[in-house]
N, C-alpha and C positions, 0 to 999 in steps of 0.2 A: 808548396802552393797548390791549392785545389784548382785544377785547370778549368773545369766546367762542371755543370751538374750531370754530365754524362760520364766523364772519365777523369782520373787523376793520373796524369802522365808521370808524376814523380814517385807515386807510391803503389799504384795498382799492379797486380801481378802481371809480368810481362806477357805471358802466353795469352791470358784473358784479354789484356789490353790490345795486343796485336790483332787478334781476330775481331775484337769489337770495332776496330778502326778499318781493318782490311776488308771484311765482308761487305759493309756498305759501299766501300770504294769500288770493289769488284762489281757489285750489283749496279752501281751507277754507270760504270764503264760499259757494262753489257746493255743496259737500257739505252744509253747514248748510241751505241752501235746499232741497236735494234731500230731506233727511230730514224737513223740515217738510211738503213736498209728499206724501211717502210716508205721513206721519202722517194727513194729510187724506184721502188715497186709501183707506186702510184704514177710516177712520171712515165714509167715504161708502159703503162696501160692507157695512156692518153690515146684516144681513137685516131687511127691513121698515121699519126706522127710519133707514136710512142718511142720507137727504137731510135729515131733520129734525135728526138728531144732528150732522151736519156744519154745519148752520146754527147750531145752539146753540154748538158749539165755536168757530165763527168769531166769534161775538159776544164771546167771552172774549179774543180776540187783542188788541184795543186795551188791555186791562188788562195783558196779558202784555208788550206793548210798553212800557208805562209802567214796569213792574217792571224790564225790561231797561235802560230809560233811566237808572234810578238807579245801576245798575252803571257806566254810561258817565259819569255825573256825577262819580263818585269816581275811576274808573280812567283814563278818557280824558283827564283833566287831570293826574292823578298820573304816569302813564307818561311823557309827554313831558318833564315836569319832572325826572323821575329820569334820563332820557337826557341832558338838558342838564347836570345835575350830574356825571354820569359823564364827559361830555366835559371837564368842569373838573377831573377826577380826584378828585372828592369822593364816593367810594363810600359813606362813612358817612352823608353827607347824603341820598344816594339811597336808602339802606336805611331811613332814618327815614321818608321818604315812603312807601316800600313798606309798612312796618309800620303807619303811621298810616292808610293807605288800606285795608289789610286789616281793621283794627279798625273803621273806619267802615263798611265793607261788611257786617261781622257785625252791627253795630248797626242798619244800614239794613234788613238782611234780617229781623231780629227785629220791627222796627216794621211793615214791609210785610206780614209774615205775619199779625200780629195785626189790622191794619187790613183787609186783603183778606178774611180769613176772617170777621171780624165784620160787614163791610158788603158782602159779595159779592152778595147778592140785589139791593139797590137799585142797586148799580153795574152789574150785568148788565142790569137793566131800563133804566137810563139809556143804555146802549149798544145798545139795540134788542131785547132779549129779549122774547118773547111767552109766552103761556100754553103754547103748544106746544113752545117751545124752551128754556124756563127750566130744566126738569129736567136736560137734557143740559149746559147751560151751567154749572149749579151743580155737577153731578157732576165735571166736568172742572176747574173753577176751584178748588174746595176742595182737591183733591189736589195740583194744581199749586202753589197758594199754600203748602202745607205744605213744599214743596221749594224755597222761595224762597232759602234760604241757599245751596243748591247752585248756583243760577243766578247769584247775586251773586258767589260765589267763582270760578266758572268763567269768566264773562265778565270780571269785574274783574281777577282776578289773572293771567289769560292775557295781558292787555295788557302786563303787566310782563315777561313772557317775551319777547314780541315786541320790547319796548323795548330788550332786551339784544342783539338780533340772532339769537335762537334761533328762526328762522322755522319750521324743521321740527318742533320741539317744540311750538310754538304750533299748527301745523296738526294735529298728532297729537291735541291736546286736543279739537279739533272732530271729527276722524275717529273717535276712540274713542267719543265720545258718539253720533255718527251711526250707526255700525255697531251699537252696543248697542241703540239705539232701534229701528232697522229690524228687528233680530232679535226684540226683545221684543214689538213691536206685534202681530203676528199671533198670537203665543202667548197674550198676556194678553187681547187683544180677542176672539179666536175660540175658542182651545182652552180657556181658563179662563172663557169667556163673560162677561168683565167689561165689554165694550162700551166706552163712552166713558171710564169709570173706568180701564180697562186701558190706554188710550192715554195718559192723564194719568200713570199710575203708571210706564209705560215711559219717559216723558219725564223724570220725577223721578229714576228709577234711573240713567238714562244721564247726566244732569247730575251726579248724585252721584258716579259713577265718574270723570267728567271732572274734578270738583273735587278728588278725591283725587289724581289724576294731577298736577294743577297744584300743589297744596300740597306734595306729595312732592318735586317738582322744585325748588320755591323754598326748600325746607329741605335740599336735597341738596348734593352736592359739586360738581356741574357748573355750577350757577348762579353768576353773579358777584355779584348782589344776593341776599342771603339774608334770609329772614324770621327776625327775632330778637325774643324776647318783650319785651325792654326797649324796643323801638321801637313797641310797641302802645299806649303811653301817649300819648293824643291831645294834640297841641300846636297851638295856633291858628296859629302862624307856619309850621308845616309843612303842616297840612291845608287851611287856608282858601285859600291860593294854588292848590292843586290843584283844589279845588272851584270856584273862580272860573274856572279854565281849562276845567273840565269842563262849565260851563254851556252852552256852544255845542253839543256833541254831545248833551247832555241835552235841550235844546230841539228839536234836529233829530229826535230819536227820539220824544220824548213828544208832540210836536204832530202826529205822523202820525195818531194816533187822533182828534184834533180835526178834522183835515182830512177824514178819512173821514166824520165826522158832517156837516161843512159841505157837502161835495160831494154826499153821498147825500141829504140833506134837500132841497137845491135841485133836484137832478135828479129826485127823486121828485115834487116839486111841478110841474115843467115837462115832464118826459118819462116819468114813470111807472116801473114796474119794469124795463122794457127798458133805459132810460137808466141806471138804477142797476146793472143787470147788466153793461152795457158799461163802466161806471166800475170795477166790480170787476175786470174783465179788464185794463183799462188800468193800474190800480194794481199788479196782479200782474206785468204786463209790465215796468213801470217799476222795480218793486222788484227783480226778477230781473236786469234789464238793467243796473242800477246797481252790481251786486256787483263787477264788475271794477274800476270806479272806486274803490270802497272798498278793494279789494285793492291798487291802485296807491298810494293814500295811506298805507295801512298799511305798505307797503314803504318808502316814502320817509320816513315820520315819524322812525324811529330815526336815519336817516342825517342828516337836517336838524337834529334836536334835538341829537344828539351833537356834530356839527361846529360847531354854533352855540355850544354850551358850550365847545368847544375853541378858539373864536375863529378858525375856519378858513373865511374868507369865500368862498374859491374853491370849496371842496367844497360849501358850502351853496348857492351859485349854480348849480353844475353839477347838484346833486341836484334842485333846484327846476325847472331847465330840462327835465330828463329827465321829471320828473313831469308838467309842463305839456304837453309834446309827447305823452306817452303818453295822458293824459286827453283832450286835444283830438282826437287821432287816433281814439280809441275812440268818443267822443261823435259825431264826424262820421260814422263808419261806421254807428253806431246810428241816427242821423237819416236817413241815406240808405236804410237798410233799411225804416224806418218809412214813408218817403214812397213807396218803390217797391213793396214787398211787405207792406203792412199785413195782408193776409189771411192771411199765414203766421203772424203772431203770434196772430191771432184763432182760427185753426184749432187751436192748441195747447189752448185752453180751452173751445171750444164747436163744436158741429156744427149748431146751430140757425140756420137761414137768416136769420131776422129779427134775432137777436142779432148774428150775424156781420156783417150789413149795417151796422148802426149802430156796431158796434165798429170796423170798417174806416174808416168815415167819421170817427169821433171820434178815432181814433188819430193820423191825420194832423194834426189840430188840436192835440191834447193834447201831442204830442211835437214840435211845430213849433219850439219854442225850444231843443231839446236839442243843436242843432248846435254851439253854443259853450259848452254847459253844463259841459264838462270844465274850462274855464278857471276857472269859479266854484268848482268842487270843489277844484281844485289850489290856488288862492289861499287859499280859506277854511281848508283843512286845514293849509296851511303856516303860517298865522297861529297855529293851535293848536300846531303843532310848534315854533314859535319862542317859545311861552309868552305870546303876546299875548291875554290873557283878554278885555279890553274890546272890541276890534274883532271878535274871533271870535264873541263873544256877540251883539253888535249885528247882525252879518251873518246869524247863525242866525235871529234874530227878524225881520230885515228881509224876507227872501223869503216866509216863511210867514205870520207874524202881521201884519206891517205892510202887506204888498202882497197876497199871494195870498188870504187869507181875506176881506178886504174886497172884492176884485174878484169873488169868487164871487157876492156879493150885489149889487154895484153894476152890473156889466156887463149883467145881464138887464133892468135898468131902461132901458137906452138902445138895446139891440138887439132887433130884431123876433123873431129866432130865439133864444128863451130858452135852449134846450138848448146850442146852439152857444156862446152867451155864457158859460155856466158852464164849458164845456171850454176856452174861449179864455183864461180866467183863468190857466191854467197856463203857456202859452208867454209871455204878457205878463210874468208874474212872473219867469219864468226869464230873460228878456231884461233886465229891469230889474236883477235880481240880478247878472247877469254884468257889466253896465256898472258898477254900483256897486262890486262886489267888486274887479274888475280895477283900477279907478281908485284905490281906497284902497290896494290892494296895491302898485301901482307907486310911489306916494308913500312908503309905509312901507318898502318893500324897498330903495329907493335910499338912504334915510336910514340904514337898518340896515347896509347894506354899507359905506357911508362910515364909520360908527362903528366897525365891525369892522376896517376897514383902518387907521383912525387908531390903534387900539389896537396893531395889528401894528407900525406905524411907531414908536410910542413904545417898544414892547418891543425892536425892533431898535436903536433909538437908545441905549437903556439898556445893551444888550449891547455896543454899539460903544464907549460911554464907559468901561465897565468894562475892556475889553480894551486901551484906549489906552495906559495906563502900561506895559503889557507890551511894546507895540510900540516905545515910546520907549527902554526898557531894552535891547531887542535892537539 
């Protein structure tokens, strides 16, 4: 099946296909990160209250991450399953997943909007708002929450565009929103003197425009999977498997806010504000540095899912191998830079000598385990691409919930340098996650490939038997 006018997931050369899909995904991730940074930059330069306003808006980010995680719960499970069905030539089945996921996103958006607007004040205090910052956090959060439907549709439905191989269209979804946001920010914040509310409104408008772009595409002529009203009727056998597969990305995104709380509370206790400041920089570095890995996996997912559905073991194996090599190469380069020039990363975020010193020291510890982290990302995301909900969910919980969070509190009990102990939790968790994920993947992948090859052999045998009488007649 010819997947789109851009790529053919079933026939195109794997190397070419991978980079055709991965490069736009990486660019869109970087653009998305850029416009988030620009957003903060403008807020930070609001006259007289910039620093306080920036802190207030920053407090709302964990809630925003949780909102985004719900889009991942629905779409990041639904999109791979749709790709698998497309590989099986079951377009109608894939469209049912698309419709059910869209309906689920709309319902989720409604519920989240009501909950966040109703309880935004206690939620913001829970995530660290103070009497000085709560005003700005509330101003931003209420407006952002009102636009939750746009966030859900943009993030959620865009995954189904990527799943079809329309990488450039998917990238444009992000670029359109980013450019709109960057243009509107200074106008609404400074020209109309809306301050933090202007920043939130700019974000909502940009997401709204992106969501219109996505929905128009999925209802247009170019898409292979089309949104149809009859597929909006929720069916358990369609939606629940998608949600089960989406649990892993949901956990990965939603637990980031919990990790922030755990790291910051421990570091504040043992190292004070300076240690917390260093952790803020480390988190920003890691978040930005991991974007290419996310792009690689987004590029590989449609290829792996489609060819798994088409029972093409050779292409699945080649796609995974290329994903693994790309992720490992990148993570190794990142590790080398962190070890050799950590001051380069610190200088991006601060010029304060004391903060720079602790950040440089902490960065080498914190990123010590990222040398092989690419293997963990490649294997875990391939589990999702292959539709394995149980293992992918376990691995998502294993690194953060089972290992990392307990280590943040356990290690300081045994090490004299408490601050180092907290930072050390990250590389230990990374190493254990890599070993566990790779071991499980090797066992699973070998079994999977054998199963796919057995099906191929059975199919070849059936074809041979059907053609045998013709041979005898001739």
